Rosetta silent file (secondary structure, phi, psi, omega in degrees, C-alpha in Angstrom):
SEQUENCE: MTIYSAIQTVAKTKGVSIYRIEKDLDLTTGRISKWARHDPSAKALQRVADYLGVTSTYILDLSRMKKEGNQK
SCORE:     score description
SCORE:     0.000 S_00000001
   1 L     0.000  139.694  176.909   -4.471    3.612   -8.801 S_00000001
   2 L   -84.792  169.155  175.408   -5.300    3.762   -5.139 S_00000001
   3 H   -61.108  -38.366  177.511   -2.779    3.531   -2.340 S_00000001
   4 H   -59.318  -45.747  179.717   -4.102    0.021   -1.773 S_00000001
   5 H   -63.754  -37.954  177.768   -3.381   -0.933   -5.380 S_00000001
   6 H   -64.260  -41.174  178.145    0.110    0.521   -5.124 S_00000001
   7 H   -65.369  -40.712  177.041    0.747   -1.542   -1.993 S_00000001
   8 H   -58.531  -43.512 -179.447   -0.587   -4.641   -3.772 S_00000001
   9 H   -61.621  -47.458 -179.804    1.829   -4.015   -6.640 S_00000001
  10 H   -65.760  -44.145 -179.039    4.835   -3.650   -4.340 S_00000001
  11 H   -60.033  -40.492  179.929    3.777   -6.608   -2.198 S_00000001
  12 H   -61.701  -42.465  179.946    3.466   -8.814   -5.278 S_00000001
  13 H   -67.386  -25.332  178.841    7.019   -7.967   -6.376 S_00000001
  14 H   -90.241   -6.769  179.223    8.215   -8.831   -2.853 S_00000001
  15 L    73.523   33.380 -179.019    6.261  -12.100   -2.832 S_00000001
  16 L  -128.979  144.622 -179.415    4.117  -11.216    0.173 S_00000001
  17 L   -89.320  159.729  175.505    0.353  -11.101    0.533 S_00000001
  18 H   -61.626  -40.840  178.294   -1.706   -8.254    1.952 S_00000001
  19 H   -57.369  -43.874 -179.479   -2.960  -10.699    4.581 S_00000001
  20 H   -64.187  -41.115  177.922    0.640  -11.465    5.636 S_00000001
  21 H   -60.163  -49.320 -179.151    1.470   -7.760    5.938 S_00000001
  22 H   -59.919  -43.515 -178.994   -1.589   -7.170    8.117 S_00000001
  23 H   -64.914  -47.715 -177.928   -0.819  -10.182   10.283 S_00000001
  24 H   -66.133  -29.993 -179.254    2.871   -9.350   10.740 S_00000001
  25 L   -96.513    8.074 -178.785    2.121   -5.709   11.574 S_00000001
  26 L    55.610   39.960  174.094   -0.790   -6.589   13.894 S_00000001
  27 L   -93.658  150.671  177.755   -3.258   -4.712   11.709 S_00000001
  28 L   -65.639  146.930  179.148   -6.873   -5.819   11.657 S_00000001
  29 L   -60.456  130.251 -179.859   -7.779   -8.050    8.735 S_00000001
  30 L    91.517   -6.001 -177.556   -9.017   -5.918    5.857 S_00000001
  31 L   -62.107  -45.233 -178.294   -7.509   -2.686    7.105 S_00000001
  32 L   -66.250  -37.495  179.733   -5.192   -2.245    4.130 S_00000001
  33 H   -63.962  -25.838  176.877   -7.977   -3.045    1.665 S_00000001
  34 H   -66.183  -18.348  179.956   -9.969   -0.141    3.144 S_00000001
  35 H   -72.853   -4.026  172.277   -7.246    2.116    1.764 S_00000001
  36 H   -73.114  -24.197 -178.309   -8.830    1.619   -1.642 S_00000001
  37 L  -111.323  -28.469 -176.679  -11.592    3.948   -0.417 S_00000001
  38 L  -133.410  142.191  178.928   -9.936    5.984    2.339 S_00000001
  39 L   -72.200  140.884  178.185   -6.400    7.276    2.742 S_00000001
  40 L   -76.611  165.007  171.935   -4.372    5.691    5.545 S_00000001
  41 L   -69.305  156.416  179.567   -2.749    7.645    8.321 S_00000001
  42 H   -60.342  -38.710 -178.605    0.843    8.636    7.646 S_00000001
  43 H   -65.220  -43.627  179.837    1.991    6.384   10.491 S_00000001
  44 H   -66.207  -43.081  178.580    0.156    3.320    9.141 S_00000001
  45 H   -62.302  -40.269  179.964    1.427    3.908    5.614 S_00000001
  46 H   -64.656  -39.505  178.413    4.979    4.294    6.915 S_00000001
  47 H   -61.295  -43.872  179.869    4.760    1.004    8.824 S_00000001
  48 H   -66.993  -43.096  178.785    3.658   -0.829    5.682 S_00000001
  49 H   -60.196  -45.392  178.137    6.315    0.888    3.573 S_00000001
  50 H   -59.593  -42.990  179.094    9.018   -0.062    6.084 S_00000001
  51 H   -59.496  -40.623 -178.120    7.791   -3.650    6.057 S_00000001
  52 H   -83.332   -6.626  178.386    8.001   -3.740    2.263 S_00000001
  53 L    76.896   26.862  176.830   11.430   -2.092    2.215 S_00000001
  54 L  -129.441  174.118  176.848   10.311    1.001    0.331 S_00000001
  55 L   -92.131  157.872  175.764    9.497    4.568    1.294 S_00000001
  56 H   -64.845  -31.622  177.169    6.003    5.877    1.826 S_00000001
  57 H   -62.494  -39.143  178.210    6.817    8.444   -0.864 S_00000001
  58 H   -60.579  -46.148  179.890    7.454    5.606   -3.303 S_00000001
  59 H   -63.002  -44.252  179.378    4.024    4.125   -2.599 S_00000001
  60 H   -64.323  -42.862  178.419    2.336    7.517   -2.947 S_00000001
  61 H   -63.270  -40.643  178.605    4.201    8.287   -6.173 S_00000001
  62 H   -62.280  -42.050  179.998    3.273    4.888   -7.588 S_00000001
  63 H   -66.868  -35.565  178.578   -0.391    5.485   -6.803 S_00000001
  64 H   -71.733  -41.433  179.799   -0.243    8.917   -8.458 S_00000001
  65 H   -57.961  -45.425 -178.072    1.582    7.649  -11.551 S_00000001
  66 H   -67.912  -35.069  177.001   -1.051    5.045  -12.203 S_00000001
  67 H   -63.119  -45.787 -179.996   -3.838    7.611  -11.691 S_00000001
  68 H   -64.349  -37.940  179.095   -2.260    9.932  -14.229 S_00000001
  69 H   -66.903  -31.679  179.759   -1.766    7.033  -16.641 S_00000001
  70 H   -76.728  -20.369 -177.281   -5.453    6.105  -16.370 S_00000001
  71 H   -80.585  -17.463 -176.959   -6.569    9.661  -17.166 S_00000001
  72 L   -76.774    0.000    0.000   -4.946    9.675  -20.604 S_00000001
């Protein structure tokens, strides 16, 4: 799972769209989706994590867990 996918998972449980996160945080449209291919800066990831009420470590761990699960 990418960081983007992990954010999608958390956002879904919180009932918020990726578009809404980008809009509320004044991020350009599509910026978070680019994290499927490129890692975000620590500052950008932290802003999104704060918005979602989780830690950036949680998002990173979630993305790693899913990667490990896909390798089996």
